C-alpha positions in Angstrom: 135.2 -23.1 129.3 132.4 -26.2 130.9 128.9 -25.9 131.4 129.1 -25.1 134.9 131.6 -22.1 134.6 129.7 -20.7 131.8 127.0 -20.5 134.2 129.2 -19.0 137.4 130.6 -16.6 134.8 127.2 -15.7 133.4 125.6 -15.4 136.9 128.9 -13.3 138.5 128.4 -10.6 135.3 124.5 -10.8 136.2 125.1 -10.4 140.1 128.0 -7.0 139.2 125.3 -5.4 137.3 122.9 -5.6 139.9 125.5 -4.3 142.2 126.2 -1.7 139.9 122.5 -0.7 139.5 121.8 -0.7 143.3 124.9 1.2 143.9 124.4 3.6 141.5 121.0 4.8 142.3 122.2 5.5 145.9 125.3 6.5 145.2 127.0 8.2 142.5 130.3 8.4 143.5 130.3 4.3 144.7 129.1 3.7 141.2 132.1 5.3 139.3 134.6 2.6 141.1 135.3 -0.9 139.3 133.4 -3.3 141.3 134.9 -7.1 141.6 133.1 -10.3 142.8 135.5 -11.0 144.6 136.0 -7.4 146.5 134.1 -8.4 149.2 136.1 -11.4 150.2 139.4 -8.9 150.3 140.9 -8.8 154.2 141.0 -5.2 155.2 144.6 -6.2 155.3 145.1 -6.1 151.7 145.8 -3.5 149.6 143.1 -2.7 146.9 143.9 -2.1 143.3 144.3 1.5 143.1 140.8 3.0 141.1 140.6 5.5 138.7 138.1 7.8 140.4 138.6 9.2 143.5 136.0 10.5 146.6 135.2 14.5 146.3 134.0 15.1 150.0 133.8 18.6 151.4 136.2 19.9 153.9 135.5 22.8 156.1 138.3 23.3 158.9 136.0 25.7 161.2 137.5 27.5 164.0 139.9 27.2 167.0 142.3 24.5 166.1 140.0 23.2 163.1 142.6 24.1 160.5 145.2 22.2 162.0 143.2 18.9 162.3 142.4 19.5 158.4 146.2 20.0 157.9 146.5 16.1 160.0 143.9 14.6 158.0 145.4 15.9 154.6 148.8 14.5 155.4 148.0 11.2 156.9 145.4 10.5 153.9 148.7 11.6 151.6 150.8 9.4 153.3 148.1 6.5 153.0 147.7 7.1 149.3 144.0 7.6 150.4 141.8 8.3 146.9 139.8 11.1 148.2 139.9 14.8 146.9 139.0 17.5 149.2 136.7 20.7 148.2 137.6 23.0 150.6 135.7 25.6 152.3 136.5 28.3 155.5 133.3 29.4 157.3 134.2 31.5 160.3 131.4 33.6 162.2 134.0 34.6 164.5 136.5 35.9 161.6 134.3 37.2 159.4 134.2 34.5 156.5 131.0 33.4 157.0 127.9 34.6 154.7 124.8 33.8 152.4 126.6 33.5 149.5 129.1 31.5 151.7 127.0 29.0 153.2 125.2 28.3 149.9 128.4 27.6 148.0 129.3 25.0 151.5 125.6 23.4 151.1 125.9 23.1 147.3 129.5 21.4 147.8 127.9 19.1 150.1 124.6 18.0 148.6 126.9 16.9 145.6 129.4 15.2 147.3 127.1 14.2 149.9 130.0 13.3 152.1 131.8 16.3 154.6 134.5 16.3 156.9 134.3 19.5 159.1 135.4 20.9 161.7 133.7 23.4 164.9 132.2 26.1 163.6 132.3 28.2 166.1 128.8 30.2 167.5 129.6 34.2 169.0 127.7 34.6 172.3 126.7 38.3 171.5 123.2 38.6 169.6 123.8 40.0 165.9 120.2 39.7 164.6 120.0 36.4 164.0 119.5 33.8 166.7 120.1 30.3 164.5 123.9 30.0 164.0 125.8 28.8 160.5 126.3 25.9 162.6 122.9 25.5 163.3 121.5 26.1 159.9 124.0 23.6 157.7 122.3 21.1 160.1 118.5 22.0 159.5 119.2 22.8 155.2 120.5 19.3 155.3 118.2 17.5 157.8 121.0 15.9 159.8 118.9 14.6 162.4 121.8 12.2 163.7 124.5 12.9 165.8 126.5 9.0 166.5 129.6 9.6 169.0 131.3 6.9 169.8 133.1 6.6 172.7 135.7 3.6 173.4 138.4 3.5 175.4 142.1 3.8 173.3 144.1 1.0 174.0 147.4 1.5 175.9 145.4 4.8 177.9 144.6 4.0 181.2 141.6 5.9 182.6 138.8 5.3 185.3 137.1 3.4 183.5 138.7 1.5 181.3 137.1 -1.0 178.2 134.6 1.6 177.4 132.5 0.8 174.7 129.1 2.9 174.0 127.6 5.2 171.8 125.3 8.1 172.1 123.0 9.2 169.6 121.2 12.9 169.5 118.9 14.4 168.3 119.5 17.7 166.6 117.3 19.9 164.6 114.8 20.7 167.0 114.5 20.3 171.3 116.1 23.3 172.8 118.0 24.7 170.0 115.4 25.3 167.7 116.5 28.8 167.3 112.7 30.2 168.8 113.8 33.2 171.3 111.6 36.3 171.8 111.1 39.2 174.5 107.3 38.8 175.1 107.9 41.8 178.0 110.5 43.8 179.0 112.9 41.9 181.1 111.2 38.5 179.8 112.5 36.5 177.5 110.5 33.0 176.4 112.4 30.2 174.6 110.8 27.7 173.0 111.6 24.1 172.8 110.1 22.3 170.0 109.5 18.7 170.5 107.6 16.6 167.4 106.3 13.3 167.3 107.6 12.2 163.8 111.1 13.3 165.0 111.1 11.5 168.0 110.2 8.8 166.2 112.8 8.9 163.6 115.3 9.3 165.9 114.5 6.7 168.2 114.1 4.4 164.6 117.9 5.5 163.8 118.9 4.1 167.4 117.4 0.9 167.5 118.3 0.3 163.6 122.0 1.5 164.3 121.6 -1.0 167.7 120.7 -4.0 165.3 123.2 -3.1 162.4 126.1 -2.8 164.6 125.0 -6.1 166.9 124.5 -3.9 170.3 122.0 -5.4 172.9 120.1 -2.2 174.4 118.9 1.5 173.8 118.5 3.5 176.6 116.3 6.8 176.2 117.5 9.8 178.0 114.9 12.0 179.3 113.6 14.6 181.6 109.7 13.5 181.3 109.0 13.4 184.9 109.3 17.6 185.0 108.8 18.3 180.5 105.4 15.9 181.0 104.8 17.0 178.1 107.7 17.9 175.6 110.1 14.9 176.8 106.8 12.9 177.6 106.1 12.6 174.0 109.8 12.4 173.2 109.6 9.2 175.9 106.5 7.9 174.4 107.7 7.8 170.7 111.1 5.5 171.7 108.6 3.2 173.6 106.4 2.6 170.8 109.5 2.0 168.3 110.9 -0.1 171.0 108.1 -2.1 170.3 108.9 -3.1 166.8 112.4 -4.5 168.3 111.8 -7.2 170.5 115.7 -8.5 170.3 116.8 -5.4 171.6 116.7 -4.6 175.3 115.1 -1.0 175.9 115.3 1.1 179.1 115.0 4.8 179.8 116.5 7.3 182.7 116.2 10.3 183.8 119.2 13.2 182.2 120.4 13.5 185.8 120.8 10.1 186.7 122.4 9.5 183.8 125.4 11.9 184.1 125.8 10.4 187.5 125.4 6.7 186.3 128.3 7.6 183.6 130.6 8.5 185.9 130.0 5.8 188.5 129.1 2.6 186.1 128.9 3.2 182.5 129.8 0.0 181.8 125.3 -0.2 182.4 125.4 1.2 179.1 125.1 0.9 175.2 123.4 2.6 172.7 121.6 5.8 174.5 119.2 8.0 172.3 118.6 11.6 173.7 116.7 15.0 172.3 119.3 17.8 171.0 120.3 19.5 174.8 121.2 16.7 176.9 123.4 14.8 173.9 125.6 18.3 173.6 126.1 17.9 177.5 126.2 13.6 177.1 128.7 13.6 174.3 131.4 15.9 176.2 130.4 13.9 179.8 131.4 10.8 178.0 134.1 12.2 176.1 136.0 13.1 179.5 135.9 9.4 180.3 137.9 8.1 177.3 140.3 10.9 177.5 138.6 14.1 176.7 137.7 16.2 173.5 141.0 15.4 171.8 140.3 11.9 171.2 136.5 11.3 170.3 134.7 10.8 166.9 131.3 11.6 165.4 129.4 12.0 162.9 125.6 13.5 161.9 123.7 11.7 159.2 120.4 12.5 157.3 118.5 10.4 154.7 120.9 11.3 152.2 124.0 13.2 153.5 126.7 12.3 156.4 128.7 14.7 158.1 132.1 13.4 160.0 133.8 15.6 162.5 135.5 15.3 166.3 132.3 13.9 168.6 132.7 17.0 171.6 132.6 20.1 169.6 135.0 22.5 171.0 137.0 25.4 169.0 140.3 24.8 171.3 140.6 28.2 170.4 143.2 28.9 173.3 145.9 26.3 171.3 145.6 27.9 168.0 148.8 28.6 166.6 150.4 26.9 169.5 150.6 23.3 167.8 149.6 21.7 170.9 146.1 19.8 169.5 145.3 16.4 169.8 144.7 15.6 166.6 143.3 11.4 167.4 139.1 12.7 167.1 139.6 14.3 163.8 141.5 11.3 162.7 139.6 8.3 163.5 136.4 10.8 162.4 138.4 10.5 158.9 138.9 7.2 159.2 135.0 6.4 160.0 134.5 8.6 157.2 136.6 5.9 154.9 134.3 3.0 156.1 131.6 4.6 155.0 132.9 4.8 151.6 133.5 1.8 151.2 137.4 1.7 151.9 137.5 -0.4 154.1 141.2 -1.1 153.9 142.4 2.8 154.2 139.5 3.2 156.6 140.8 0.3 158.9 144.6 1.3 157.6 144.8 4.6 159.7 142.5 4.0 162.3 145.6 1.3 163.3 148.2 3.6 162.9 146.6 6.3 164.8 145.5 3.7 167.7 149.2 2.1 167.7 150.8 5.7 168.2 148.8 6.2 171.6 149.4 2.3 173.2 153.0 2.4 172.0 152.9 5.6 174.5 156.1 7.1 173.1 154.2 9.8 171.3 151.4 12.0 173.3 150.1 15.4 173.3 149.5 17.5 176.6 145.7 15.9 176.8 146.9 12.6 177.2 150.0 13.2 180.0 152.6 13.8 177.3 154.7 16.6 175.8 154.5 16.2 171.9 153.5 18.4 169.6 150.6 18.0 167.0 153.2 17.3 164.4 155.1 15.5 166.5 151.9 12.8 166.5 151.0 13.3 163.2 154.5 12.4 162.0 154.3 9.2 164.2 150.7 8.6 162.5 153.1 8.7 158.9 155.7 6.6 160.2 153.0 4.1 161.2 151.8 4.2 157.7 154.9 3.4 156.1 156.1 0.8 158.7 152.4 -1.1 159.2 153.2 -4.7 159.5 152.3 -6.5 156.3 149.7 -9.6 156.4 
């Protein structure tokens, strides 16, 4: 071995050791996987050597069609030989499958695995003595403060507005969903909306960091500060303060009602939108309707330590349970995003491409996209695309 080769070899070994140390301190699951100096040079189309270790992920199917969507994820992962093992927990407020013990089991699993995929845990309309739903309590206990919804047009499926690509970022631990309601006097209910500087600045920084990392050009803060001058005023002020730290990212603000109209008329003007809790819930669903509905938009929620992947528009679709008509696209794309989060880039691209190819081909579409095919038909088509995907 020449001196240059020896030096290169030692440098490579040092680099791998440093990388393993950094990754191990942040994510033990990633540290358990063998690292290669050339790993970063691999093309997403090139299947990596199968690692001995698999990633453990918490799975909470939730209510409505959630269990059917999770079955779709498991079938596609099996067909794609995805190195993920699920720890599955069933929790439901409407099926008497929720309790403090069950909640703690789910939390323990999520804290251990740090990554989860979940369906919608439906919240009953009636008051049963507890204002905070299990869904909300999960978010708070894990501090899942940032909800991210990707709104992208699907190739081959035309809507009023095509080629859409925008991101909605929602603060989801305070605001109107603070679970602080009481009857001050008979017949008068007070609902408290909590806005804090700390959490407003945190979600604003998350949005600008996201825009910077993803090469986005603009962040728009959505508010109602003209009416809620103190609460939304504080949120807007916090966003403006954070924006000054990111001079390369354009910053704008827009009132929520005007934002809804503008999204319908000209959604192309938006890039990244950041907003308080309730507005985000509304805008998520409105934006999903622009590209095909609740069945096609993926989403995820983040804390400083954990990531939970779910559909972007949270709807249990209870009327479709057992009818084999639910569209699994949103959950499958969310699962693909989860794989990317786990640094399984090849598998992520493989799943995402297979789903999008099925939609683009137009032969197999569920009813919500104007077709006549079942959930099973769609999943089988995705699996076939995985098996016969082009080799580069």
